Every structure is written in structure tokens, then in C-alpha cells.
Legacy VTK file of the C-alpha trace (Angstrom):
# vtk DataFile Version 3.0
C-alpha trace
ASCII
DATASET POLYDATA
POINTS 363 float
-76.390 33.296 14.567
-73.723 33.771 12.137
-71.046 33.003 14.737
-68.556 35.055 16.767
-67.180 38.168 15.456
-63.585 38.844 14.161
-63.316 40.804 17.335
-64.801 37.946 19.330
-62.557 35.587 17.749
-59.498 37.755 18.780
-60.721 37.757 22.276
-61.237 33.937 22.376
-57.544 33.568 21.164
-56.408 36.176 24.004
-57.602 33.874 26.567
-57.033 30.366 27.833
-56.990 29.189 24.179
-53.868 31.291 23.299
-52.050 30.328 26.236
-52.560 26.524 25.040
-51.930 27.103 21.881
-48.462 28.966 22.859
-47.295 26.020 25.052
-48.276 23.471 22.084
-45.947 25.612 19.634
-43.032 25.839 22.367
-42.956 22.103 22.854
-43.057 21.198 19.099
-40.277 23.981 18.661
-38.375 22.204 21.652
-38.640 18.975 20.115
-37.359 20.422 16.834
-34.414 22.063 18.321
-30.923 20.302 18.627
-28.248 20.259 21.344
-25.158 21.995 20.954
-23.399 18.468 20.581
-25.956 17.366 17.875
-25.298 20.644 16.071
-21.565 19.855 15.966
-22.239 16.498 14.522
-24.723 17.447 11.980
-21.997 19.985 10.807
-19.264 17.452 10.792
-21.336 15.231 8.641
-22.331 18.170 6.134
-18.814 19.152 5.847
-17.111 15.640 5.499
-19.782 13.478 3.488
-19.273 15.311 -0.107
-15.547 13.653 0.427
-16.506 9.983 1.114
-17.361 8.212 -2.174
-18.974 5.174 -3.481
-17.239 2.632 -5.096
-18.894 0.110 -7.494
-17.804 -2.273 -10.228
-18.992 -1.335 -13.830
-19.154 -4.860 -14.835
-21.636 -5.616 -12.272
-23.829 -2.349 -13.012
-23.956 -3.174 -16.681
-26.796 -5.455 -17.818
-30.544 -4.987 -17.246
-30.872 -7.353 -14.514
-28.278 -5.540 -12.136
-29.405 -2.119 -13.724
-33.122 -2.911 -12.509
-31.733 -3.947 -8.992
-30.228 -0.725 -8.897
-27.018 0.454 -8.088
-26.682 -1.668 -4.887
-26.254 -4.765 -7.397
-22.757 -3.433 -8.276
-21.909 -1.755 -5.020
-18.385 -2.758 -3.484
-17.794 -0.613 -0.856
-16.523 2.951 0.194
-13.500 5.171 -0.188
-12.726 8.694 0.379
-10.909 11.426 -1.406
-7.167 11.583 -0.625
-6.637 14.447 -2.742
-8.243 16.132 -5.786
-7.737 13.186 -8.086
-6.816 9.921 -5.601
-9.149 7.956 -3.680
-8.335 5.725 -1.027
-9.897 2.434 -0.311
-9.079 -1.208 0.974
-6.965 -3.528 -1.096
-9.288 -6.628 -0.568
-12.245 -5.041 -1.943
-10.350 -4.476 -5.218
-9.409 -8.075 -5.677
-10.647 -8.841 -9.177
-12.126 -5.420 -9.922
-10.773 -4.187 -13.277
-13.389 -1.394 -13.982
-14.107 0.482 -10.826
-16.381 3.419 -10.733
-16.385 6.208 -8.267
-19.914 7.955 -7.371
-19.523 11.496 -5.479
-22.465 13.002 -3.920
-22.432 16.639 -3.362
-25.695 18.914 -1.781
-27.497 20.336 -4.789
-30.357 22.824 -5.211
-33.400 22.401 -3.081
-31.745 20.226 -0.581
-31.286 17.140 -3.196
-27.992 15.563 -3.554
-26.084 15.805 -6.930
-24.594 12.689 -8.062
-21.451 12.333 -10.311
-20.043 8.957 -11.282
-16.761 8.825 -12.674
-14.613 6.078 -14.383
-11.647 5.020 -11.913
-8.003 3.529 -12.389
-6.191 1.484 -10.115
-2.803 2.971 -9.256
-1.951 -0.005 -7.104
-2.214 -1.379 -3.827
-0.350 -2.440 -0.320
-1.653 -5.893 0.473
0.033 -5.739 3.836
-1.639 -2.261 5.045
-4.801 -3.292 3.260
-4.698 -0.237 1.157
-5.742 0.650 -2.740
-5.496 3.941 -4.386
-7.482 4.856 -7.485
-7.199 7.624 -9.700
-10.151 9.609 -10.860
-10.509 12.441 -13.173
-12.351 14.860 -11.212
-12.116 17.605 -8.896
-12.738 15.873 -5.334
-12.539 17.509 -1.452
-9.927 15.554 0.293
-10.461 15.289 3.692
-7.991 16.340 6.320
-5.888 13.893 7.993
-5.285 13.517 11.870
-3.545 11.395 14.003
-4.032 7.821 15.293
-1.378 8.220 17.595
-2.751 10.672 19.732
-5.958 8.603 20.275
-7.145 7.799 23.519
-9.740 4.816 24.694
-13.298 6.513 25.354
-12.759 9.356 22.657
-15.533 9.929 20.092
-15.120 8.863 16.749
-17.322 8.443 13.502
-17.579 5.970 10.652
-18.912 7.319 7.245
-19.686 5.077 4.198
-22.203 3.031 2.802
-23.121 -0.088 4.558
-25.245 -2.561 2.431
-25.587 -0.014 -0.190
-26.775 3.047 1.809
-24.909 5.726 1.228
-23.625 8.154 3.157
-24.514 6.532 6.299
-23.049 8.102 9.540
-22.411 6.277 12.877
-20.839 7.522 16.134
-19.189 5.504 18.715
-15.908 5.717 20.939
-12.400 4.007 20.539
-12.721 0.695 22.246
-9.261 -0.307 22.292
-5.943 0.609 20.601
-2.914 -1.381 19.534
-5.011 -4.274 17.917
-3.737 -6.642 15.260
-5.671 -7.365 12.096
-4.766 -9.893 9.306
-4.305 -8.004 6.367
-5.200 -9.057 2.399
-1.652 -10.496 2.118
-2.168 -12.374 5.375
0.341 -10.543 7.380
-0.611 -8.850 10.550
-1.448 -5.096 10.527
-0.599 -3.679 14.074
-1.448 -0.422 15.739
-4.943 -1.308 14.520
-8.145 0.971 16.017
-10.984 -0.858 17.724
-14.575 1.034 17.855
-17.757 0.352 18.617
-19.088 2.915 15.733
-21.111 0.753 13.406
-19.015 -0.860 10.514
-20.845 -3.102 8.272
-20.382 -4.722 4.609
-20.198 -1.533 2.708
-18.380 0.521 5.164
-15.053 -1.001 4.102
-12.703 1.621 2.871
-14.429 4.657 4.300
-12.826 7.138 7.091
-12.728 6.964 10.498
-13.200 10.457 11.655
-12.638 12.350 15.279
-14.508 15.207 16.593
-12.679 17.421 14.359
-13.505 15.598 10.940
-9.907 14.578 10.574
-9.491 11.017 9.398
-7.736 8.741 12.072
-8.078 5.503 10.218
-9.630 3.439 7.631
-12.536 1.502 8.376
-11.679 -2.429 7.487
-13.169 -5.066 9.116
-15.719 -6.373 11.917
-15.349 -9.182 14.221
-18.624 -11.312 14.002
-19.824 -14.800 13.508
-22.807 -13.464 11.589
-21.140 -11.043 9.256
-23.273 -8.113 10.442
-21.940 -5.479 13.363
-21.540 -7.013 16.680
-19.853 -3.934 18.433
-16.414 -4.545 17.313
-15.083 -2.611 14.259
-11.398 -2.478 13.173
-9.787 0.520 11.098
-6.122 0.631 10.011
-4.525 3.756 11.662
-3.800 6.704 9.563
-0.118 6.738 9.739
0.247 3.234 8.075
-2.100 4.400 5.592
-0.410 7.409 4.920
2.898 5.618 4.241
1.498 2.986 1.773
-0.689 5.506 -0.343
2.712 7.912 -0.749
4.356 4.828 -1.994
1.828 3.638 -4.373
1.185 7.168 -5.851
5.014 7.814 -6.342
6.118 4.512 -7.485
3.000 2.610 -8.244
3.972 -0.045 -5.434
4.958 -0.289 -1.895
8.584 -1.705 -0.867
8.834 -3.239 2.361
11.785 -4.883 4.389
12.929 -8.178 3.531
15.165 -10.801 5.488
15.117 -13.156 2.619
13.899 -16.345 4.925
11.249 -18.851 4.561
9.701 -19.961 7.991
8.351 -22.973 9.012
4.626 -23.131 10.277
4.111 -22.275 13.698
2.364 -25.752 13.998
5.516 -27.546 13.019
7.335 -25.357 15.817
4.815 -25.963 18.242
5.171 -29.844 17.485
8.999 -29.925 18.217
8.543 -27.870 21.308
10.377 -24.719 19.827
9.902 -21.320 21.448
10.352 -19.304 18.370
10.091 -18.981 14.698
11.885 -21.979 12.759
13.833 -20.936 9.811
12.941 -23.227 7.149
14.734 -21.826 4.014
17.448 -19.065 3.446
17.078 -17.479 -0.148
20.198 -17.341 -2.177
21.786 -13.866 -2.270
19.572 -12.609 0.473
20.324 -10.422 3.521
19.919 -13.784 5.428
22.478 -15.512 3.758
24.756 -12.797 3.718
24.396 -12.420 7.573
24.915 -16.467 8.071
21.720 -17.647 8.963
21.111 -21.193 8.710
18.069 -23.275 7.263
16.907 -26.875 7.815
19.410 -29.089 6.110
20.150 -32.884 6.461
17.697 -33.336 9.227
19.444 -30.653 11.025
17.251 -27.771 12.772
17.745 -24.642 10.976
18.021 -21.215 13.240
15.354 -20.399 15.493
14.877 -17.018 15.821
13.296 -16.005 19.205
13.996 -12.076 18.988
14.671 -8.958 16.331
15.907 -5.895 18.180
15.025 -6.982 21.455
11.471 -7.578 20.428
10.282 -11.095 21.401
9.454 -13.361 18.533
7.568 -16.620 19.230
5.254 -16.887 15.928
5.102 -15.916 12.178
2.620 -12.961 13.290
5.371 -11.255 15.983
8.120 -11.857 13.477
6.373 -9.688 10.944
5.271 -7.403 13.773
8.844 -6.895 14.873
9.914 -5.969 11.434
6.675 -3.379 10.994
8.201 0.225 10.531
11.450 -1.184 9.486
12.951 0.097 6.309
14.922 -1.365 3.530
18.708 -0.989 4.294
18.216 -0.696 8.080
20.327 -3.020 10.295
18.642 -5.210 13.097
19.912 -7.485 15.522
18.381 -10.944 15.163
18.540 -13.173 18.441
18.673 -16.961 17.165
18.921 -20.110 18.841
21.131 -22.393 16.754
22.079 -26.160 17.041
25.238 -27.402 18.340
27.849 -29.156 16.184
27.343 -32.255 18.507
24.056 -33.909 16.590
23.259 -35.974 19.506
23.011 -32.935 21.919
19.656 -30.852 22.166
21.947 -27.836 23.633
21.382 -24.622 21.408
23.804 -21.889 21.300
22.384 -18.444 21.831
23.415 -15.853 18.955
22.794 -12.399 18.172
23.273 -11.873 14.375
23.339 -8.454 12.467
21.180 -8.410 9.285
20.914 -5.484 6.685
17.433 -5.847 5.583
16.911 -5.857 1.676
13.708 -4.992 -0.035
10.740 -6.366 -2.063
7.823 -5.374 -3.513
4.545 -5.983 -1.447
LINES 1 364
363 0 1 2 3 4 5 6 7 8 9 10 11 12 13 14 15 16 17 18 19 20 21 22 23 24 25 26 27 28 29 30 31 32 33 34 35 36 37 38 39 40 41 42 43 44 45 46 47 48 49 50 51 52 53 54 55 56 57 58 59 60 61 62 63 64 65 66 67 68 69 70 71 72 73 74 75 76 77 78 79 80 81 82 83 84 85 86 87 88 89 90 91 92 93 94 95 96 97 98 99 100 101 102 103 104 105 106 107 108 109 110 111 112 113 114 115 116 117 118 119 120 121 122 123 124 125 126 127 128 129 130 131 132 133 134 135 136 137 138 139 140 141 142 143 144 145 146 147 148 149 150 151 152 153 154 155 156 157 158 159 160 161 162 163 164 165 166 167 168 169 170 171 172 173 174 175 176 177 178 179 180 181 182 183 184 185 186 187 188 189 190 191 192 193 194 195 196 197 198 199 200 201 202 203 204 205 206 207 208 209 210 211 212 213 214 215 216 217 218 219 220 221 222 223 224 225 226 227 228 229 230 231 232 233 234 235 236 237 238 239 240 241 242 243 244 245 246 247 248 249 250 251 252 253 254 255 256 257 258 259 260 261 262 263 264 265 266 267 268 269 270 271 272 273 274 275 276 277 278 279 280 281 282 283 284 285 286 287 288 289 290 291 292 293 294 295 296 297 298 299 300 301 302 303 304 305 306 307 308 309 310 311 312 313 314 315 316 317 318 319 320 321 322 323 324 325 326 327 328 329 330 331 332 333 334 335 336 337 338 339 340 341 342 343 344 345 346 347 348 349 350 351 352 353 354 355 356 357 358 359 360 361 362
């Protein structure tokens, strides 16, 4: 017997076997199908990932050992296209870097990625907002910018970057908190910071935090972890603060911030003395503080104790800078102080409100 004929085989397939086969195929198709939400996320990644860049150090990439170890040997982190020629990343990532390189990954033929590596030049940094701007001679696709002010706790956000050197890694999370504070590269606090549980790891720093439309709402900056790896708390600088800094850096090469012209005593000294506020240790000559009459420590006498700026309480160096956040050079502020009286034997302090016109300094 030569086996079933073609007609007999067709008959078999038309019976129970055909039904079983159809069921298997249907299950396979269902397993491969994406939900509408998954399709939206995949499209968001496809649309935004070409604008997210790898930043590396050309000096580390040079040489056989580093080259043999692959691109990750010289990897610093992430950045994204601000416009056709400018890249935004974090200031702390650029410390000591003289030969930055920017790698762009774009979809190529056959589903493969097309890699373009360009030399970058540092335009400037804002250590207060922890922002750096690079210039690249290329034609990049900028990301659309959104608003962090409209974010709500529980809202979906997406982190895109190169954690541990794995390029174009995409993670989903939610806004876990708002108005957090982060210490920037310059040691001053950054206020209004976004907290998220979207995975942010070494290498993600400088990459964008996106909302569900693909707009940038923040720049991924740091993680809170004792091990150095992600533990569910990531922080991003809000896009409004980043935009102010980037605009100034591109136009002027630097950022000018408000200055009062005072040197403050460390919080530990204020706490030791039982002072509720920040103690003015020194007043710079020719500064706005000197013109307004603020008094420093002198001859064993306490300097002025700043307890508020424009009705915002000040009880530490951090809250002092937070009260100045968003102020502009030339703006007048009311500084509330407690001042030691004429009688050196008296502990009584006079309450004064002093108007100070803020000066400016390069940050």
C-alpha cells in the first residue's frame, strides 16, 4: 500500500484533525497579538527611540583593550536630541570629559539598526539644574517637550536610555511623587523633582522621561539606592527647569543665576548655637546684601539670621536656595532676619524685613 491518496489526505484534514490544527493556529495567533495598550507603547518607542542617544568618551574608546571590550567600555550614559544640532544630558556625567562622542541608532533596511557616531563639543553646563548641552554636526530628530507641571501621581511615564550599556532600553512606570528635592552637581538642591518607579540605572542618566504621548517631561538623573542599582525610586529633573537652563546655555554658553552675595555658616554651627534659620557668616564687598545692610559675623557678634525670603520659611542652607529658586537677577526680594541688638549682654533679637535687589553670577 502506497499510503493514502491526496484526496484521502484532504479528507482527513477536513475532519477532526483540521479542527485541532485550526485551534492550535488560533492560539498561536492570539499569543502573538498585542493589546491596544501594548501597540501604543511599541509605537511610542518606535517613534521616540531614534532621538535618544548614547554618549561615550572617545579617550576611553581608544586603544585595543577598550575596543576589544566593546562600546560599553567607554560608555558614559544617555542624552537626547533637543534640536537638530544640540544634545541634552546631565552635567555630572560630563565631568572631566574632553572628547564626547554621540551615537545615533536609527531603523535600517531589513529591520537592522543603522549606527552613526559623531564627535560632540560641550557648549556649556548648568551645575545647579545638573544639565549639560553638547553640539553635534548632524541632523537629529528632536523630541517634543511636554510639561511636568501638569503631571499627576499615578500617571504612566517611560524611561528611555542605555542602562549598563544596553542601548535603547525602554521601561514603563508611574509618577510616584512630585516636588521632591535632589542635590545637583553643584551641591545646590534642585526642587520640583519627579519621582518614578520606571527603571533608572547607571547609563540611563541624561535620558528622557516621557509621558504617554512621547513628550519629554523630565531628564532622568539619579536613583535612590544603597547598592547603586535600581530599587524602585528614580528621580528626574522637570523639563521646565531643564528648558530654562538649556536656552541660556545655547544662547550665552552659561547660565546666570540670582545672587545675594552672602556666605552662610554651615547648618551644623547653626544647630549647635540653637539658631532657627541660617546664619550670615560673610557679606561680599559690593554685593546686593552689603547694599541692603545685611550684617555678617564680626568681632564675636552674631551675624544676621535669615529666617525667610518672600514669606517662605528658611531654616537651612537647602531651604535658603529653594526660596531663591525661580528668582531672577534684578528681582527684589524681602529677606526676613533676626538681628542681635546693641546690648551684647542681651539674648534678645530684633525682627527685621530687609529688601534686597538680587545680583547675578555665572553658575
